[in-house]
C-alpha positions as CSV (number, residue, x, y, z in Angstrom):
1,M,-0.1,0.0,0.0
2,A,1.2,3.4,-0.5
3,P,2.3,6.0,2.1
4,S,-0.6,8.0,3.3
5,M,-0.2,12.1,2.4
6,D,-2.2,14.8,3.1
7,I,-4.6,15.7,0.4
8,V,-3.6,18.8,-0.9
9,D,-3.3,20.8,-4.0
10,D,-0.4,23.0,-3.6
11,S,0.0,24.1,-6.9
12,V,-3.6,25.7,-6.9
13,D,-3.2,27.0,-3.2
14,K,0.0,29.0,-3.6
15,K,-1.0,30.5,-7.2
16,S,-4.7,31.1,-6.5
17,K,-4.3,34.7,-5.5
18,S,-2.5,35.5,-8.3
19,T,-4.1,33.5,-10.9
20,T,-7.4,35.3,-9.8
21,A,-5.9,38.6,-10.4
22,A,-4.6,37.8,-13.9
23,K,-7.6,36.3,-15.0
24,K,-10.2,38.0,-16.8
25,V,-13.2,38.9,-15.0
26,G,-16.0,36.3,-15.3
27,T,-13.9,33.4,-16.6
28,P,-13.6,30.2,-14.6
29,S,-10.9,29.8,-12.1
30,A,-8.8,26.9,-11.2
31,S,-11.0,25.4,-8.8
32,S,-14.4,26.3,-10.5
33,E,-12.7,24.6,-13.7
34,E,-12.4,21.5,-11.5
35,A,-15.8,21.7,-10.4
36,S,-18.6,19.1,-11.7
37,P,-20.7,20.6,-14.2
38,H,-23.8,18.4,-12.5
39,P,-26.0,19.6,-11.5
40,D,-26.2,22.0,-14.4
41,M,-28.1,25.0,-13.0
42,S,-28.9,26.0,-16.7
43,L,-31.2,23.0,-16.9
44,A,-32.7,24.1,-13.2
45,Q,-33.7,27.6,-14.9
46,D,-35.3,25.8,-17.9
47,I,-37.1,23.7,-15.6
48,H,-38.2,26.3,-13.7
49,R,-39.5,28.4,-16.8
50,V,-41.3,25.1,-18.0
51,M,-43.0,25.2,-14.7
52,M,-44.1,28.3,-14.5
53,V,-45.7,28.2,-18.1
54,H,-47.7,25.1,-16.9
55,S,-48.8,27.0,-13.7
56,S,-50.0,29.9,-15.7
57,T,-47.5,31.8,-13.5
58,L,-45.8,33.3,-16.7
59,S,-47.7,33.3,-20.0
60,V,-46.8,31.6,-23.3
61,E,-46.3,35.0,-25.0
62,D,-44.1,36.3,-22.4
63,A,-42.0,33.1,-22.2
64,T,-41.5,32.8,-25.5
65,A,-40.0,36.4,-25.9
66,I,-37.7,35.7,-22.8
67,I,-36.2,32.5,-23.7
68,G,-36.7,32.7,-27.5
69,M,-38.3,29.5,-28.1
70,D,-41.7,28.0,-27.9
71,P,-42.2,26.8,-24.3
72,A,-43.6,23.5,-25.5
73,A,-40.2,23.0,-27.4
74,L,-38.2,23.9,-24.3
75,L,-40.4,21.1,-22.5
76,D,-39.5,18.5,-24.8
77,K,-35.9,19.2,-24.8
78,V,-35.8,19.3,-20.9
79,I,-37.6,16.1,-20.9
80,S,-35.2,14.7,-23.4
81,R,-32.0,16.0,-21.5
82,V,-33.2,14.5,-18.0
83,G,-34.2,11.4,-20.0
84,T,-32.2,9.3,-22.7
85,G,-31.6,12.1,-24.8
86,G,-34.1,10.9,-27.7
87,K,-32.3,7.5,-27.8
88,S,-33.7,4.4,-26.5
89,V,-33.3,3.2,-23.3
90,E,-31.0,0.3,-24.2
91,E,-28.6,2.6,-26.3
92,A,-28.5,5.1,-23.9
93,I,-27.5,2.6,-21.0
94,K,-25.1,0.9,-23.3
95,E,-23.3,4.2,-24.2
96,N,-22.9,4.9,-20.4
97,E,-22.0,1.7,-19.3
98,A,-19.3,1.8,-21.8
99,K,-17.8,4.8,-20.2
100,Y,-17.1,3.0,-16.9
101,N,-16.0,-0.3,-18.1
102,K,-13.0,0.8,-19.9
103,T,-9.2,0.4,-18.9
104,E,-7.5,3.3,-17.9
105,E,-5.4,3.4,-21.2
106,D,-8.7,3.8,-22.9
107,S,-9.8,6.5,-20.8
108,T,-6.8,8.7,-21.4
109,E,-7.0,8.1,-25.4
110,D,-10.9,9.2,-25.0
111,K,-9.9,12.1,-23.0
112,K,-7.5,13.3,-25.5
113,K,-9.7,12.6,-28.4
114,D,-12.5,14.6,-26.4
115,E,-10.2,17.5,-25.9
116,E,-9.2,17.6,-29.3
117,E,-12.9,17.5,-30.7
118,D,-14.0,20.0,-27.9
119,S,-11.3,22.7,-29.5
120,D,-13.4,22.6,-32.7
121,K,-16.9,22.3,-31.5
122,T,-19.4,25.0,-32.2
123,E,-22.5,22.9,-32.3
124,E,-24.5,22.2,-28.8
125,I,-23.8,18.7,-27.4
126,V,-25.9,17.5,-24.6
127,E,-25.4,14.6,-22.6
128,P,-28.7,13.0,-21.3
129,L,-28.9,12.6,-17.4
130,L,-30.7,9.4,-17.4
131,N,-32.0,10.9,-14.1
132,A,-35.1,8.5,-13.1
133,A,-35.9,10.7,-10.0
134,L,-35.8,13.7,-11.8
135,Y,-37.7,12.3,-15.0
136,R,-40.8,10.9,-12.5
137,H,-40.9,14.4,-10.9
138,L,-41.2,16.4,-13.9
139,Q,-43.7,13.5,-15.4
140,S,-46.1,13.8,-12.4
141,T,-45.7,17.6,-12.2
142,L,-46.2,18.8,-15.7
143,G,-48.6,15.8,-16.9
144,Y,-46.1,14.7,-19.6
145,N,-47.6,11.7,-21.4
146,K,-46.5,11.9,-24.8
147,S,-46.0,8.8,-26.8
148,D,-42.2,9.0,-26.6
149,A,-42.3,9.2,-22.6
150,L,-40.6,6.7,-20.5
151,S,-42.2,4.0,-18.9
152,E,-42.1,2.9,-15.2
153,V,-40.3,-0.2,-16.7
154,N,-37.9,2.0,-18.4
155,L,-37.3,4.3,-15.2
156,T,-36.7,1.3,-13.3
157,A,-34.3,-0.3,-15.8
158,I,-32.1,2.9,-15.5
159,E,-32.1,2.9,-11.7
160,A,-31.0,-0.8,-11.7
161,H,-28.3,0.4,-14.4
162,H,-27.3,3.4,-11.9
163,E,-26.7,0.9,-9.0
164,A,-24.5,-1.3,-11.2
165,I,-22.4,1.7,-12.1
166,I,-22.2,3.1,-8.7
167,K,-21.0,-0.7,-7.6
168,I,-18.3,-0.3,-9.9
169,L,-17.1,3.2,-8.7
170,R,-17.3,2.1,-5.1
171,E,-15.0,-1.0,-6.1
172,N,-12.6,1.6,-7.5
173,I,-12.4,3.4,-3.9
174,T,-11.7,0.0,-2.6
175,K,-8.9,-0.7,-5.4
176,A,-7.4,3.0,-4.6
177,K,-7.3,2.2,-0.8
178,D,-5.3,-0.7,-1.4
179,E,-2.9,0.0,-4.1
180,A,-3.1,4.0,-4.3
181,G,-2.7,6.9,-2.1
182,D,-4.8,9.3,-0.5
183,M,-5.4,11.6,-3.9
184,E,-6.5,8.8,-5.6
185,V,-9.2,7.4,-2.8
186,L,-10.3,11.2,-2.9
187,H,-10.8,11.1,-6.7
188,A,-12.8,7.8,-6.4
189,H,-14.8,8.9,-3.7
190,M,-15.6,12.1,-5.8
191,D,-16.3,10.1,-8.9
192,V,-19.4,8.5,-6.8
193,A,-20.5,11.5,-5.7
194,R,-20.7,13.5,-8.9
195,Y,-22.2,10.4,-10.6
196,C,-25.1,10.5,-7.9
197,A,-25.4,14.3,-8.3
198,K,-26.1,13.5,-12.1
199,C,-28.0,10.6,-12.3
200,T,-29.6,10.0,-9.0
201,T,-31.7,11.7,-5.9
202,K,-30.6,14.7,-3.8
203,E,-30.1,12.3,-0.8
204,M,-27.9,9.8,-2.5
205,A,-25.8,12.8,-3.8
206,L,-25.6,14.7,-0.6
207,S,-24.8,11.0,1.3
208,A,-21.9,10.4,-1.1
209,Y,-20.6,14.1,-0.6
210,E,-20.6,13.7,3.2
211,E,-18.3,10.5,2.8
212,V,-15.9,12.9,1.0
213,V,-16.2,15.7,3.5
214,A,-15.2,12.9,6.0
215,L,-11.9,11.6,4.7
216,P,-9.1,12.0,6.8
217,K,-6.3,14.0,6.0
218,L,-8.1,16.1,3.6
219,S,-7.3,20.1,2.6
220,I,-9.4,22.7,3.3
221,G,-9.3,23.7,-0.2
222,K,-10.7,20.2,-1.2
223,K,-13.2,20.3,1.3
224,L,-14.6,23.6,0.7
225,D,-14.9,22.3,-3.2
226,A,-17.1,19.2,-1.9
227,Y,-19.1,21.6,0.3
228,L,-19.8,23.9,-2.5
229,E,-21.0,21.0,-5.0
230,M,-23.5,19.9,-2.2
231,T,-24.7,23.4,-2.1
232,R,-25.4,23.4,-5.8
233,V,-27.0,20.1,-5.3
234,C,-29.4,21.6,-2.6
235,S,-30.0,24.5,-4.9
236,F,-30.8,22.4,-8.0
237,W,-33.4,20.8,-5.9
238,G,-34.6,23.7,-4.3
239,D,-33.9,22.7,-0.8
240,W,-32.7,26.4,0.5
241,K,-32.4,25.0,4.0
242,S,-30.1,22.5,3.2
243,M,-28.3,25.0,0.9
244,N,-27.8,27.4,3.7
245,E,-26.6,24.9,6.3
246,T,-24.2,23.5,3.9
247,L,-22.6,26.9,3.4
248,T,-22.5,27.3,7.1
249,K,-20.4,24.4,7.3
250,A,-18.2,25.6,4.3
251,A,-17.9,29.5,6.4
252,K,-16.4,27.5,9.3
253,V,-14.1,25.4,6.9
254,I,-12.6,28.6,5.4
255,G,-12.4,30.4,8.4
256,K,-9.5,28.2,9.2
257,G,-7.9,29.0,6.1
258,G,-8.1,28.7,2.4
259,D,-7.0,30.6,-1.0
260,W,-8.4,33.7,-2.3
261,D,-10.1,32.1,-5.3
262,R,-12.3,29.7,-3.0
263,R,-12.8,32.5,-0.7
264,N,-14.2,34.5,-3.7
265,R,-16.4,31.4,-4.7
266,L,-17.9,31.1,-1.4
267,K,-18.8,34.6,-1.5
268,A,-20.8,34.1,-4.6
269,Y,-22.4,31.1,-3.6
270,Q,-23.5,32.7,0.1
271,A,-25.0,35.5,-2.1
272,M,-27.0,33.3,-3.9
273,S,-28.2,31.6,-0.6
274,Y,-29.0,35.3,0.9
275,L,-31.2,35.9,-2.3
276,C,-33.1,32.6,-1.9
277,S,-33.9,33.3,1.8
278,R,-35.2,37.0,0.7
279,D,-32.1,38.6,2.7
280,L,-31.7,40.9,-0.4
281,K,-29.8,43.3,1.8
282,S,-26.8,40.9,2.7
283,A,-27.1,39.6,-1.0
284,S,-26.7,42.9,-2.2
285,T,-23.6,43.4,-0.4
286,L,-21.7,40.4,-1.4
287,L,-23.1,40.5,-5.2
288,V,-21.5,43.9,-5.8
289,E,-18.3,42.8,-4.2
290,G,-18.3,39.7,-6.4
291,I,-18.6,41.5,-9.8
292,A,-14.7,42.2,-10.2
293,T,-13.8,38.8,-8.8
294,F,-16.5,36.3,-10.1
295,S,-15.3,33.2,-11.5
296,C,-18.2,30.6,-10.3
297,A,-19.2,29.5,-14.1
298,E,-20.7,26.4,-12.6
299,L,-23.0,28.2,-10.4
300,C,-24.6,30.8,-13.0
301,E,-23.8,32.9,-16.0
302,Y,-21.8,35.9,-15.6
303,S,-24.3,38.2,-16.8
304,E,-26.8,36.7,-14.5
305,F,-24.7,37.5,-11.5
306,I,-24.4,41.1,-12.8
307,M,-28.3,41.1,-13.2
308,Y,-28.8,39.9,-9.2
309,A,-26.2,42.5,-8.5
310,I,-28.3,45.4,-10.2
311,V,-31.8,44.5,-9.2
312,T,-31.0,43.9,-5.4
313,N,-28.3,47.1,-5.2
314,L,-31.1,49.6,-6.5
315,L,-33.5,48.7,-3.6
316,Y,-31.0,49.9,-0.9
317,L,-28.8,52.5,-2.5
318,K,-29.4,55.9,-2.2
319,R,-30.1,58.3,-5.6
320,T,-26.5,59.4,-5.6
321,E,-25.2,55.9,-5.2
322,V,-27.2,54.4,-7.9
323,K,-25.6,56.8,-10.2
324,K,-22.1,56.3,-8.9
325,S,-22.5,52.3,-8.2
326,I,-24.7,51.2,-11.0
327,I,-25.1,53.7,-14.0
328,D,-21.3,54.8,-13.8
329,G,-20.2,51.8,-11.7
330,S,-16.7,51.1,-12.1
331,E,-17.2,47.6,-11.9
332,I,-20.1,47.3,-14.0
333,L,-18.5,49.2,-16.7
334,Q,-15.3,47.1,-16.6
335,V,-17.4,44.2,-17.5
336,S,-18.1,45.8,-20.7
337,K,-14.1,45.2,-21.5
338,D,-14.3,41.2,-20.3
339,I,-17.7,40.0,-21.5
340,P,-19.9,40.9,-24.8
341,V,-21.8,43.4,-22.8
342,V,-21.9,47.2,-23.0
343,V,-23.3,49.4,-20.5
344,S,-24.8,52.6,-21.5
345,F,-27.1,55.4,-20.2
346,D,-30.0,54.4,-22.4
347,A,-29.6,50.5,-22.6
348,I,-27.3,47.5,-22.5
349,V,-26.3,46.8,-26.0
350,A,-25.0,42.8,-26.8
351,V,-22.5,42.2,-29.0
352,V,-22.3,38.2,-29.2
353,V,-19.9,36.4,-31.7
354,L,-22.3,33.8,-32.3
355,D,-19.9,31.6,-34.1
356,V,-18.2,31.3,-30.7
357,L,-21.2,30.5,-28.5
358,S,-23.2,27.1,-28.1
359,P,-26.9,27.6,-29.0
360,V,-27.8,27.0,-25.0
361,D,-25.1,29.8,-24.2
362,R,-26.2,31.8,-26.9
363,R,-30.0,31.9,-25.6
364,Q,-29.1,32.2,-22.0
365,L,-26.9,35.2,-22.5
366,T,-29.7,36.6,-24.6
367,I,-32.0,35.8,-21.7
368,N,-29.8,37.6,-19.1
369,L,-29.2,40.6,-21.3
370,L,-32.9,41.3,-21.8
371,L,-33.4,41.4,-18.0
372,I,-29.9,43.7,-17.5
373,D,-31.3,46.0,-20.2
374,T,-34.8,46.5,-18.2
375,Q,-32.9,46.7,-14.8
376,M,-30.5,49.6,-16.3
377,Q,-33.5,51.3,-17.8
378,L,-35.3,51.2,-14.2
379,A,-32.2,52.8,-12.6
380,N,-31.8,55.1,-15.5
381,T,-35.6,56.1,-15.1
382,L,-35.2,56.3,-11.4
383,Y,-32.3,58.7,-11.4
384,E,-33.7,61.1,-14.1
385,C,-36.9,61.1,-12.0
386,D,-39.0,60.0,-15.4
387,Y,-41.5,58.1,-13.1
388,K,-43.8,57.3,-15.9
389,A,-41.3,55.6,-18.0
390,Y,-40.2,53.8,-14.7
391,L,-43.5,52.3,-14.2
392,H,-43.7,51.1,-17.5
393,T,-40.2,49.6,-17.0
394,L,-41.7,47.8,-14.0
395,V,-44.5,46.1,-15.9
396,D,-41.8,44.7,-18.6
397,L,-39.8,43.6,-15.4
398,Q,-42.3,41.5,-14.0
399,P,-42.1,38.3,-16.3
400,H,-38.4,38.5,-16.3
401,L,-38.6,38.1,-12.3
402,V,-41.1,35.2,-12.6
403,A,-38.9,33.7,-15.3
404,N,-36.1,33.6,-12.8
405,R,-35.9,30.7,-10.0
406,Y,-34.2,32.7,-7.8
407,L,-36.1,35.7,-8.1
408,Q,-39.6,34.3,-8.8
409,P,-40.3,33.6,-5.0
410,H,-39.7,37.2,-4.2
411,A,-41.0,39.0,-7.7
412,G,-44.0,40.5,-5.8
413,Y,-42.1,41.9,-2.8
414,I,-39.5,43.2,-5.3
415,L,-41.9,44.8,-7.4
416,R,-43.7,46.2,-4.3
417,E,-40.3,47.9,-2.8
418,L,-39.6,49.3,-6.3
419,H,-42.8,51.2,-6.3
420,V,-42.4,52.6,-2.9
421,L,-39.0,53.6,-3.6
422,A,-40.2,55.7,-6.8
423,F,-43.1,57.2,-4.4
424,Q,-40.8,57.8,-1.6
425,Q,-38.4,59.5,-3.7
426,F,-41.0,61.7,-5.8
427,L,-42.8,62.8,-2.2
428,D,-39.3,63.6,-0.9
429,S,-39.1,66.7,-3.2
430,Y,-42.7,68.2,-2.0
431,Q,-43.9,69.2,0.9
432,S,-47.3,68.9,-0.6
433,V,-48.5,68.0,-3.9
434,T,-51.8,67.3,-5.6
435,L,-53.0,63.8,-6.2
436,E,-53.8,64.5,-10.0
437,S,-50.5,66.5,-10.6
438,M,-48.5,63.3,-8.9
439,A,-50.9,60.6,-11.2
440,T,-50.0,62.7,-14.0
441,S,-46.0,62.4,-13.3
442,F,-46.5,58.5,-13.0
443,G,-48.8,58.3,-15.9
444,V,-51.4,56.3,-13.8
445,G,-55.2,57.4,-13.0
446,V,-55.9,59.1,-9.4
447,E,-57.9,56.4,-7.9
448,F,-55.3,53.7,-8.6
449,L,-52.5,56.0,-7.3
450,D,-54.8,56.9,-4.4
451,L,-55.2,53.2,-3.8
452,Q,-51.4,52.8,-4.0
453,L,-50.2,55.5,-1.8
454,S,-53.3,54.5,1.2
455,R,-51.6,50.8,1.5
456,F,-48.0,52.0,1.8
457,I,-49.0,54.7,4.2
458,A,-51.0,52.4,6.1
459,A,-48.1,49.9,6.2
460,G,-45.7,52.8,7.3
461,R,-43.7,52.6,4.3
462,L,-44.4,56.2,3.3
463,T,-44.1,59.3,5.7
464,A,-47.1,61.1,4.3
465,K,-50.8,61.7,4.7
466,I,-53.6,61.9,2.0
467,D,-55.9,64.9,2.4
468,K,-58.8,63.1,0.4
469,Y,-61.1,66.0,0.5
470,G,-58.7,68.7,-0.9
471,G,-56.8,66.2,-3.2
472,V,-53.4,66.7,-1.6
473,V,-50.7,64.4,-0.6
474,E,-48.9,66.0,2.4
475,T,-45.5,64.7,3.4
476,N,-44.6,64.4,7.1
477,R,-40.5,64.4,7.4
478,P,-39.9,62.5,10.5
479,D,-37.4,64.5,12.8
480,W,-34.8,61.8,13.0
481,K,-32.7,63.4,15.5
482,N,-35.9,63.7,18.3
483,A,-37.1,60.2,17.0
484,R,-34.1,58.9,18.4
485,Y,-33.8,61.0,21.7
486,Q,-37.3,59.5,22.4
487,E,-36.5,56.2,21.5
488,M,-33.4,56.5,23.8
489,I,-35.5,57.7,26.9
490,Q,-38.0,54.8,26.1
491,K,-35.3,52.0,26.1
492,G,-33.7,53.7,29.3
493,D,-36.9,53.8,31.4
494,L,-37.1,50.2,30.6
495,L,-33.6,49.2,31.5
496,L,-34.1,50.8,35.1
497,N,-37.6,49.3,35.6
498,R,-35.8,45.8,35.1
499,I,-32.8,46.8,37.2
500,Q,-35.5,48.0,39.8
501,K,-37.0,44.7,39.8
502,L,-33.8,42.8,39.8
503,G,-32.8,44.7,43.1
504,R,-36.0,43.4,44.7
505,V,-35.3,39.8,43.8
506,V,-31.6,40.3,45.3
507,D,-32.9,41.8,48.5
508,L,-35.3,39.0,49.2
């Protein structure tokens, strides 16, 4: 048996900081390139869009405009990807089995051949997942019962095939323990975990990754990589609670050390976790900080990451900061040099070299750019106080929020906060203003505006009051200094009361 050694990757750890600085923004880093491509987060977005159309939450017209293809065609594409890729079950199983029954020499030759072919590829080549559990879920949820749908017999055969493959992979673990070192054992365990993440259930994948992080003498970097892949498994299946718990464990690990590349990747994952739990303020900080160091291509597209940064920061930045950090932000302007997007005062212009992008990348980039364009128009109209155009842009923004799996649960909240943002900015400029004048500025009816303002005022979101008889909105500018003084006195009284009660208990 080979001598034991710590499972570390010094070449990555020592060079990570300089590598991150040298790479172009948005390109995968060394540790990101080593990350498993499964689960595929772009597939998760497509599944979400199909679900939204099926539930009538997103109209067919809006979906077609956003994704650039008919939702029915997207559904067929998703089902094919999750299933056998249009092949027969026997053929798909045979091809998958062949990958894991090769000798080491055959695997090396095939790897070299694949790398040579990949350098010349421009067509979309999608590997079927053969994921029976996910297929069943989609089939039952979406009522997919076309003639080419896989039967329960087919799905059972696929599951039996996966059990056989996992058995082979686990035999490799035993072989590595007997004949190789700790690094080979780690790779064998990772092969099992990644295969489960691709082809089986969330529970099986997480269990396999738990075996990885439990390995002795595992370096901080490798353990963090495993935790991040676990996080993507949780995210893919929509288990936000487990996602947050896994990131908490990862944060404890990185606290003991770790390179800058993995620290930056962890921040990007944490930002997405905050986004899912509606802690948009915490997410906004990490997102805008992560623009310059983003390298998590396995988590989301760079343009998608910028999209999240814009929509969250718009809610919390002051008007002057919107101009500085979003419209004229150096980080966002720098993006125009590193990805095919140029930010201007009017819109975002996409410059895409179609020959270099696969159909999937091209479609996903187009979707992200459409939403970024809408968000930038929102920022510009708000800054320029063009409230009529601002509300029209909010209408355009709504279907884009619904079509995004991270933003859809919070679409109503985000739109409500964006309304409050505009109303508060408008009212801050006046001591009093007529409802008619304000309605004209926003391009809405007086009754609609009265209803919206009354809701927000009653909820304490706007510091104003409506004189219905006079048709006037009066702004109540709060005296923050006096309010804090009163709050301090109130808290002081409560503290004195508690001390007095404690004194009586001590005397007894």
